[in-house]
PALO-718653 format. One line per field, with one value per residue: residue number from 1; residue in three letters; x, y, z of N, C-alpha, C in turn. Coordinates in steps of 0.02 Angstrom, whole numbers, plus 50000, padded with zeros to 5 digits. Example, Ala and Ser with C-alpha at 12.3 -4.5 7.8 and 13.67 -1.06 7.14 Angstrom:
BEGIN
pos: 1|2
code: Ala|Ser
n_c1: 50660|50642
n_c2: 49716|49888
n_c3: 50390|50354
ca_c1: 50615|50684
ca_c2: 49775|49947
ca_c3: 50390|50357
c_c1: 50660|50645
c_c2: 49835|50002
c_c3: 50390|50394
// end
This chain:
BEGIN
pos: 1|2|3|4|5|6|7|8|9|10|11|12|13|14|15|16|17|18|19|20|21|22|23|24|25|26|27|28|29|30|31|32|33|34|35|36|37|38|39|40|41|42|43|44|45|46|47|48|49|50|51|52|53|54|55|56|57|58|59|60|61|62|63|64|65|66|67|68|69|70|71|72|73|74|75|76|77|78|79|80|81|82|83|84|85|86|87|88|89|90|91|92|93|94|95|96|97|98|99|100|101|102|103|104|105|106|107|108|109|110|111|112|113|114|115|116|117|118|119|120|121|122|123|124|125|126|127|128|129|130|131|132|133|134|135|136|137|138|139|140|141|142|143|144|145|146|147|148|149|150|151|152|153|154|155|156|157|158|159|160|161|162|163|164|165|166|167|168|169|170|171|172|173|174|175|176|177|178|179|180|181|182|183|184|185|186|187|188|189|190|191|192|193|194|195|196|197|198|199|200|201|202|203|204|205|206|207|208|209|210|211|212|213|214|215|216|217|218|219|220|221|222|223|224|225|226|227|228|229|230|231|232|233|234|235|236|237|238|239|240|241|242|243|244|245|246|247|248|249|250|251|252|253|254|255|256|257|258|259|260|261|262|263
code: Asp|Ala|Gly|Thr|Phe|Asp|Trp|Pro|Phe|Phe|Thr|Asp|Ala|His|Arg|Glu|Leu|Ala|Thr|Ser|Leu|Arg|Gly|Trp|Ala|Leu|Arg|Glu|Val|Ala|His|Thr|Gly|Pro|Glu|Gly|Ser|Val|Asp|Ala|Ala|Cys|Arg|Thr|Leu|Val|Arg|Arg|Phe|Gly|Ala|Ala|Gly|Trp|Leu|Arg|His|Ala|Val|Pro|Ala|Ala|Tyr|Gly|Gly|Leu|Ser|Asp|Arg|Leu|Asp|Val|Arg|Ser|Leu|Cys|Ile|Ala|Arg|Glu|Thr|Leu|Ala|Arg|Val|Ser|Gly|Leu|Ala|Asp|Phe|Ala|Phe|Ala|Met|Gln|Gly|Leu|Gly|Ser|Gly|Pro|Ile|Ser|Leu|Phe|Gly|Ser|Pro|Ala|Leu|Lys|Ser|Arg|Tyr|Leu|Pro|Arg|Val|Val|Ala|Gly|Glu|Ala|Ile|Ala|Ala|Phe|Ala|Met|Ser|Glu|Ala|Asp|Ala|Gly|Ser|Asp|Val|Ala|Ala|Met|Arg|Thr|Thr|Ala|Gln|Ala|Glu|Gly|Gly|His|Tyr|Val|Ile|Asp|Gly|Glu|Lys|Thr|Trp|Ile|Ser|Asn|Ala|Gly|Ile|Ala|Asp|Gln|Tyr|Val|Val|Phe|Cys|Arg|Leu|Ala|Glu|Thr|Glu|Gly|Arg|Phe|Ile|Ala|Leu|Val|Val|Glu|Pro|Gly|Asp|Glu|Gly|Phe|Glu|Val|Ser|Ser|Arg|Ile|Glu|Thr|Ile|Ala|Pro|His|Pro|Leu|Gly|Thr|Ile|Arg|Leu|Ser|Arg|Cys|Arg|Val|Pro|Ala|Asp|Arg|Val|Val|Gly|Glu|Pro|Gly|Lys|Gly|Leu|Gly|Val|Ala|Leu|Gly|Thr|Leu|Asp|Val|Phe|Arg|Ser|Thr|Val|Gly|Ala|Ala|Ala|Leu|Gly|Tyr|Ala|Arg|Arg|Ala|Leu|Asp|Glu|Ala|Leu
n_c1: 49280|49362|49327|49254|49344|49362|49280|49244|49266|49372|49549|49719|49789|49694|49665|49792|49803|49698|49749|49876|49849|49763|49852|49949|49872|49828|49951|49995|49889|49791|49766|49743|49661|49538|49610|49686|49733|49619|49641|49780|49790|49732|49814|49935|49887|49859|49993|50055|49986|50026|50163|50171|50118|49990|49895|49906|49808|49707|49722|49749|49864|49951|49986|50050|49975|49911|49834|49763|49641|49532|49508|49373|49343|49461|49467|49347|49386|49491|49427|49331|49424|49498|49391|49357|49457|49493|49397|49437|49541|49487|49412|49508|49579|49479|49433|49543|49534|49406|49403|49499|49450|49365|49464|49546|49461|49399|49483|49597|49752|49849|49792|49790|49930|49975|49901|49879|49997|50050|49940|49940|50061|50033|50058|49976|49813|49654|49484|49311|49184|49025|48897|48772|48683|48545|48556|48587|48561|48489|48575|48553|48502|48589|48664|48776|48880|48971|49052|49112|49255|49356|49506|49478|49367|49234|49191|49042|48968|48921|48975|48938|48961|49080|49197|49361|49371|49466|49589|49623|49719|49677|49523|49390|49265|49092|48982|48844|48833|48835|48697|48636|48530|48520|48651|48818|48975|49136|49276|49439|49490|49601|49668|49730|49678|49612|49472|49430|49376|49377|49233|49178|49191|49127|49070|49068|48998|49086|49235|49302|49383|49274|49173|49121|49134|49165|49146|49186|49178|49279|49422|49469|49583|49548|49602|49584|49471|49373|49343|49217|49156|48987|48961|48971|48892|48881|49015|49013|48920|48960|49084|49036|48967|49070|49125|49017|48987|49092|49062|48965|49044|49131|49034|49006|49131|49127|49014|49060|49163|49086|49009|49119|49160|49047|49036
n_c2: 50344|50234|50108|50040|49971|49859|49771|49608|49578|49666|49674|49677|49737|49822|49908|49966|50036|50130|50214|50256|50311|50421|50495|50532|50599|50713|50775|50798|50837|50907|51040|51064|51137|51226|51341|51443|51334|51210|51101|51083|51057|50935|50850|50860|50800|50667|50631|50635|50538|50428|50428|50396|50274|50247|50228|50095|50017|50034|49961|49794|49673|49612|49708|49809|49833|49799|49693|49530|49545|49693|49762|49793|49842|49906|50008|50076|50120|50206|50310|50358|50405|50499|50589|50641|50731|50803|50853|50862|50783|50656|50642|50641|50522|50427|50433|50377|50240|50210|50257|50177|50057|49975|49919|49852|49754|49694|49705|49655|49560|49636|49768|49794|49789|49896|50014|50014|50011|50141|50216|50172|50222|50350|50431|50438|50494|50437|50411|50390|50368|50374|50441|50533|50673|50638|50515|50456|50388|50294|50196|50120|50202|50271|50356|50373|50302|50158|50100|49966|49961|49907|49886|49957|50049|50170|50307|50399|50530|50606|50635|50680|50770|50715|50662|50714|50756|50836|50826|50702|50558|50445|50378|50274|50237|50217|50146|50123|49993|50016|49999|49895|49822|49845|49808|49843|49928|49939|50050|50107|50271|50388|50553|50601|50542|50536|50642|50662|50774|50888|50972|51066|51135|51101|51199|51190|51195|51139|51138|51039|50939|50932|50894|50900|50786|50761|50661|50641|50547|50470|50381|50226|50102|49927|49845|49902|49873|49845|49708|49613|49650|49707|49667|49776|49840|49761|49774|49909|49912|49806|49861|49972|49911|49869|49992|50066|50053|50125|50256|50279|50263|50371|50481|50461|50501|50639|50678|50653|50748|50869|50866|50882|51007|51084|51065
n_c3: 51916|52004|52051|51951|51881|51955|51915|51840|51702|51660|51643|51713|51618|51563|51669|51691|51570|51585|51692|51644|51517|51562|51639|51547|51449|51530|51547|51409|51322|51381|51371|51232|51107|51005|50958|50844|50703|50676|50601|50599|50736|50752|50675|50745|50863|50822|50781|50906|50976|50904|50918|51053|51065|51087|50986|50955|51002|50917|50799|50728|50803|50703|50622|50686|50805|50980|51001|50945|50889|50876|51031|51108|51242|51282|51183|51227|51354|51325|51253|51344|51437|51369|51319|51434|51458|51344|51211|51079|51070|51096|50978|50881|50914|50905|50770|50705|50735|50691|50556|50499|50530|50443|50355|50446|50493|50382|50273|50140|50162|50086|50078|50216|50251|50170|50229|50368|50448|50443|50494|50634|50672|50677|50564|50458|50425|50447|50370|50370|50262|50239|50261|50176|50109|50105|50165|50303|50447|50383|50294|50178|50089|50018|49882|49810|49683|49616|49478|49389|49289|49178|49255|49367|49479|49457|49537|49573|49648|49817|49976|50143|50305|50346|50446|50473|50341|50219|50293|50294|50244|50186|50135|50175|50068|50051|49934|49815|49718|49537|49439|49514|49631|49797|49820|49881|49899|49975|49960|49962|49955|49898|49933|49821|49711|49552|49513|49645|49770|49908|49934|50019|50188|50350|50480|50657|50831|50920|50870|50740|50615|50479|50342|50164|50037|49858|49729|49566|49441|49496|49491|49555|49592|49567|49664|49784|49843|49993|50079|50000|49833|49820|49952|50034|50125|50234|50277|50308|50422|50503|50554|50617|50715|50800|50844|50900|51041|51091|51077|51171|51284|51266|51283|51412|51474|51433|51506|51642|51645|51629|51745|51837|51798|51835|51974
ca_c1: 49264|49408|49294|49233|49400|49368|49232|49279|49288|49425|49605|49765|49804|49644|49675|49854|49787|49661|49788|49934|49822|49743|49909|49981|49827|49832|50013|50008|49838|49731|49756|49736|49591|49527|49643|49726|49707|49598|49671|49848|49795|49723|49869|49982|49865|49878|50063|50073|49960|50064|50224|50163|50092|49913|49853|49923|49746|49663|49734|49771|49934|49995|50006|50073|49938|49934|49790|49757|49578|49519|49481|49323|49353|49519|49438|49308|49427|49529|49379|49306|49479|49514|49334|49355|49514|49494|49354|49467|49587|49447|49393|49570|49596|49419|49434|49601|49509|49346|49427|49538|49413|49349|49525|49564|49410|49378|49526|49646|49823|49883|49767|49810|49996|49979|49873|49876|50060|50049|49887|49967|50116|50015|50087|49926|49750|49597|49420|49254|49142|48960|48835|48757|48633|48486|48570|48617|48547|48462|48629|48540|48472|48646|48656|48849|48885|49032|49044|49171|49277|49426|49536|49460|49300|49232|49145|49012|48926|48941|48969|48939|48973|49137|49253|49431|49372|49510|49651|49635|49766|49641|49452|49344|49201|49041|48947|48808|48853|48796|48646|48616|48477|48541|48726|48857|49046|49179|49334|49486|49507|49661|49655|49760|49644|49580|49404|49422|49391|49340|49198|49162|49203|49067|49090|49028|49014|49145|49271|49340|49380|49210|49162|49091|49182|49134|49181|49162|49218|49338|49445|49506|49602|49501|49629|49570|49400|49379|49298|49200|49111|48924|48953|49001|48845|48907|49076|48995|48877|49017|49134|48996|48952|49128|49137|48963|48990|49140|49021|48934|49101|49149|48982|49012|49189|49106|48969|49108|49191|49030|49004|49179|49164|48988|49051
ca_c2: 50294|50179|50044|50016|49926|49796|49722|49544|49586|49707|49640|49720|49783|49879|49951|50003|50083|50190|50249|50285|50363|50484|50541|50562|50650|50774|50816|50815|50859|50941|51111|51067|51165|51252|51406|51429|51290|51144|51047|51077|51030|50865|50821|50858|50750|50605|50614|50616|50470|50374|50421|50377|50207|50242|50205|50026|49996|50048|49912|49724|49657|49594|49770|49857|49840|49758|49630|49503|49580|49751|49750|49846|49870|49958|50074|50118|50151|50260|50357|50382|50443|50562|50633|50688|50777|50845|50826|50857|50727|50599|50640|50622|50451|50385|50429|50334|50176|50202|50265|50120|49995|49931|49882|49805|49702|49662|49715|49602|49568|49684|49831|49802|49808|49966|50073|50008|50035|50224|50238|50163|50265|50429|50461|50442|50508|50400|50442|50342|50410|50338|50481|50578|50718|50600|50450|50456|50322|50250|50197|50090|50253|50306|50363|50371|50241|50134|50064|49930|49985|49889|49861|50010|50069|50236|50329|50465|50553|50657|50615|50745|50759|50667|50674|50722|50782|50892|50816|50630|50532|50394|50374|50213|50268|50159|50157|50076|49958|50040|49953|49843|49837|49828|49781|49895|49914|49984|50064|50156|50327|50431|50620|50613|50509|50579|50651|50672|50841|50912|51025|51115|51114|51118|51228|51163|51231|51112|51130|50982|50936|50905|50921|50860|50762|50755|50614|50647|50498|50462|50314|50192|50029|49875|49811|49943|49855|49824|49652|49590|49685|49680|49657|49842|49862|49720|49807|49964|49893|49765|49916|50019|49867|49866|50055|50103|50058|50172|50322|50283|50273|50444|50515|50454|50546|50710|50686|50663|50820|50923|50858|50907|51079|51110|51064
ca_c3: 51967|52001|52069|51895|51858|51986|51871|51821|51637|51654|51659|51736|51561|51550|51725|51666|51515|51610|51727|51610|51478|51596|51662|51488|51421|51571|51533|51342|51275|51416|51342|51163|51093|50937|50947|50781|50651|50703|50562|50625|50802|50742|50644|50801|50912|50793|50782|50970|50992|50871|50956|51120|51064|51103|50921|50950|51025|50863|50738|50748|50817|50646|50584|50734|50865|51031|51016|50877|50870|50914|51095|51118|51303|51275|51148|51273|51409|51295|51230|51401|51472|51322|51317|51497|51459|51285|51160|51015|51070|51091|50909|50840|50924|50884|50702|50678|50740|50644|50484|50471|50550|50388|50333|50502|50507|50322|50220|50122|50184|50056|50107|50290|50249|50145|50256|50441|50489|50442|50545|50702|50688|50674|50504|50407|50458|50418|50372|50360|50220|50221|50259|50130|50129|50110|50187|50370|50485|50328|50250|50121|50039|49988|49805|49771|49643|49589|49417|49376|49225|49175|49324|49411|49498|49445|49590|49565|49713|49865|50047|50190|50372|50345|50491|50446|50272|50205|50322|50290|50193|50157|50149|50154|50040|50033|49875|49786|49649|49495|49406|49548|49688|49869|49830|49901|49891|50008|49921|49990|49910|49924|49907|49750|49659|49496|49524|49713|49796|49966|49903|50067|50252|50392|50547|50712|50888|50942|50809|50720|50538|50458|50272|50110|49982|49794|49682|49497|49392|49532|49473|49609|49566|49593|49716|49844|49875|50059|50084|49929|49798|49835|50024|50064|50179|50287|50301|50353|50485|50547|50577|50664|50780|50846|50875|50929|51111|51114|51077|51237|51331|51259|51313|51486|51484|51426|51570|51701|51639|51637|51822|51867|51790|51870|52042
c_c1: 49314|49379|49266|49279|49403|49319|49274|49304|49345|49489|49660|49785|49760|49650|49735|49839|49752|49707|49847|49905|49799|49803|49945|49936|49829|49893|50013|49949|49785|49721|49753|49672|49594|49566|49685|49690|49685|49627|49743|49845|49777|49773|49922|49957|49879|49951|50084|50048|50000|50125|50229|50143|50026|49876|49869|49852|49692|49676|49754|49843|49981|50018|50027|50037|49959|49887|49779|49687|49573|49486|49441|49331|49409|49493|49390|49337|49461|49483|49357|49362|49488|49458|49330|49405|49503|49450|49387|49517|49549|49429|49447|49585|49533|49420|49491|49580|49455|49364|49463|49507|49391|49397|49540|49523|49396|49424|49571|49711|49858|49860|49793|49884|50012|49956|49879|49937|50065|50003|49913|50021|50100|50038|50031|49855|49696|49534|49375|49203|49084|48908|48833|48694|48561|48499|48616|48610|48526|48513|48610|48511|48527|48642|48720|48854|48956|49023|49111|49183|49349|49449|49526|49385|49293|49171|49111|48965|48963|48926|48983|48939|49023|49189|49315|49435|49417|49585|49670|49681|49730|49568|49419|49281|49155|48998|48894|48832|48814|48755|48632|48568|48506|48609|48764|48929|49085|49248|49376|49510|49557|49646|49679|49730|49609|49500|49381|49423|49351|49306|49180|49179|49145|49091|49036|49043|49073|49188|49314|49338|49319|49195|49126|49138|49143|49175|49151|49205|49286|49363|49488|49519|49558|49534|49627|49506|49413|49325|49280|49151|49041|48906|48972|48958|48867|48969|49064|48969|48922|49062|49096|48982|49012|49137|49078|48966|49047|49114|48988|48987|49128|49096|48989|49074|49164|49056|49006|49134|49139|49017|49058|49181|49106|49004|49105
c_c2: 50234|50108|50010|49962|49864|49743|49659|49542|49627|49671|49694|49764|49837|49929|49996|50053|50146|50239|50288|50337|50427|50522|50566|50615|50715|50815|50841|50848|50894|51010|51119|51080|51193|51313|51391|51383|51227|51088|51028|51041|50956|50824|50811|50803|50676|50582|50600|50552|50415|50369|50389|50298|50196|50211|50134|49993|49997|49999|49844|49716|49639|49652|49829|49867|49797|49696|49599|49532|49647|49737|49809|49881|49923|50022|50114|50148|50219|50321|50391|50433|50510|50607|50676|50739|50824|50815|50812|50797|50659|50588|50611|50547|50409|50378|50384|50261|50167|50210|50211|50049|49948|49886|49829|49745|49662|49663|49654|49610|49632|49757|49838|49828|49880|50022|50068|50030|50106|50244|50231|50198|50340|50467|50473|50453|50473|50429|50382|50381|50366|50393|50521|50624|50692|50525|50449|50395|50271|50234|50162|50139|50286|50303|50364|50302|50223|50090|50031|49952|49966|49863|49919|50009|50147|50258|50396|50477|50602|50631|50677|50721|50707|50696|50671|50739|50834|50876|50743|50608|50470|50392|50315|50244|50205|50187|50103|50050|49981|49988|49885|49865|49811|49793|49845|49874|49960|49990|50118|50204|50366|50503|50639|50581|50555|50585|50659|50745|50847|50976|51078|51084|51137|51138|51202|51199|51207|51096|51065|50972|50893|50935|50878|50849|50753|50710|50615|50598|50481|50392|50288|50122|49980|49845|49846|49928|49823|49764|49635|49631|49658|49675|49718|49859|49823|49747|49865|49952|49851|49809|49949|49975|49868|49936|50089|50107|50107|50242|50332|50295|50346|50492|50517|50500|50622|50726|50697|50724|50874|50916|50892|50982|51119|51116|51116
c_c3: 51964|52014|52012|51873|51899|51959|51843|51744|51615|51675|51691|51680|51551|51609|51715|51617|51536|51647|51689|51552|51506|51613|51599|51455|51461|51554|51462|51307|51313|51394|51263|51138|51020|50923|50886|50732|50687|50666|50587|50695|50797|50717|50702|50850|50881|50793|50858|51000|50967|50904|51022|51118|51073|51046|50915|50968|50964|50795|50768|50760|50755|50608|50636|50804|50925|51043|50946|50850|50900|50976|51112|51190|51307|51240|51195|51324|51377|51275|51292|51435|51427|51320|51376|51501|51401|51230|51092|51008|51064|51015|50872|50846|50892|50810|50668|50683|50692|50573|50458|50490|50497|50359|50385|50505|50445|50264|50209|50155|50156|50073|50178|50290|50222|50193|50334|50477|50495|50488|50612|50723|50694|50617|50452|50448|50411|50420|50350|50323|50199|50215|50196|50144|50144|50138|50248|50406|50430|50273|50183|50071|50008|49906|49771|49740|49624|49533|49398|49300|49218|49245|49378|49431|49489|49487|49568|49628|49758|49934|50094|50263|50384|50394|50460|50370|50268|50234|50313|50233|50158|50180|50135|50142|50021|49980|49852|49725|49592|49456|49448|49604|49748|49867|49839|49896|49934|49970|49959|49937|49940|49897|49838|49695|49613|49515|49598|49735|49864|49948|49959|50143|50292|50461|50602|50780|50919|50881|50795|50642|50519|50390|50226|50059|49922|49755|49615|49456|49428|49521|49525|49583|49612|49655|49789|49875|49948|50066|50013|49900|49811|49912|50063|50124|50244|50318|50337|50420|50534|50580|50631|50726|50824|50883|50908|51001|51134|51117|51145|51295|51327|51292|51387|51512|51488|51490|51637|51699|51659|51717|51857|51860|51830|51948|52059
// end
C-alpha cells in the first residue's frame, strides 16, 4: 500500500528504500529458495545484501552503516519488503541485524571495529544465542553459565533454536554468571573457540539454518564481553526491544504475499 508512505513519520529516504529494495529483491532474490543447500543459499544472500549496500541499514554509521543509530523504521520497511518477496531473504537480512545488534547497541569500540565492518559487508554471518530448551520467553531461566578465569570466561551449557547455527562466524551468547543470582553476561563466541560445537541441526517446514550449540568449557577472552559483566540481561532485552517491531513488519509482508497468492 503505497499510501502508507504518506504518513508523516516516513521520510523521502524511507520511501526510496521501499521502492529500491522491492525492485532489487524481485530481480535478485525472488527465486531464492531451499533447493540444494539452505546454508549455501543463506551465505549467498548475505553476500548479495552486503554487495548491494542493504546491510548498511543494520549497523551504525561509524562502522559502515547509514544512520548514527539503528533506524527501526528502515529495518521494518526492509523486513516487510523482503518477507513479501522471499522468506529466506527476510531471514538472512534480519539475522545480520539481530545477531550483531548487541554489539551495535552495547559493544565497546574495539568490538564494534572488530565485528561490524564484516557484517555490513556481508563477509561475516551473525547469530544471537539466548534460547535454551527450558528458557525461551523466560530468559531469566537460562542455565548456561560463564565463569571468570584469568583473562577469560569459561562457558558451559547448551543453546537451542539458534538461527544461523552452523554457518555463523560470530555468536553473541548470553549466560548466567556462575555463582551469582540474577546476574548475566553477553559474550562474543567464535566457531573456532575451544569447547564450541554445533551439536545438532533442526529441520523446519520453511528451511533455514537452525540448530543447537554446545559449549563445554568454552574459553572466551574477557575483551569479548558485550556491555558490562552482570548486565547481560539488559543487553539481551535492549536488543530485542529494537528488533521486536520488525517481526510484526515481516509478518505483514508474509500476509500481503499470502493475499497475493490467494487472489
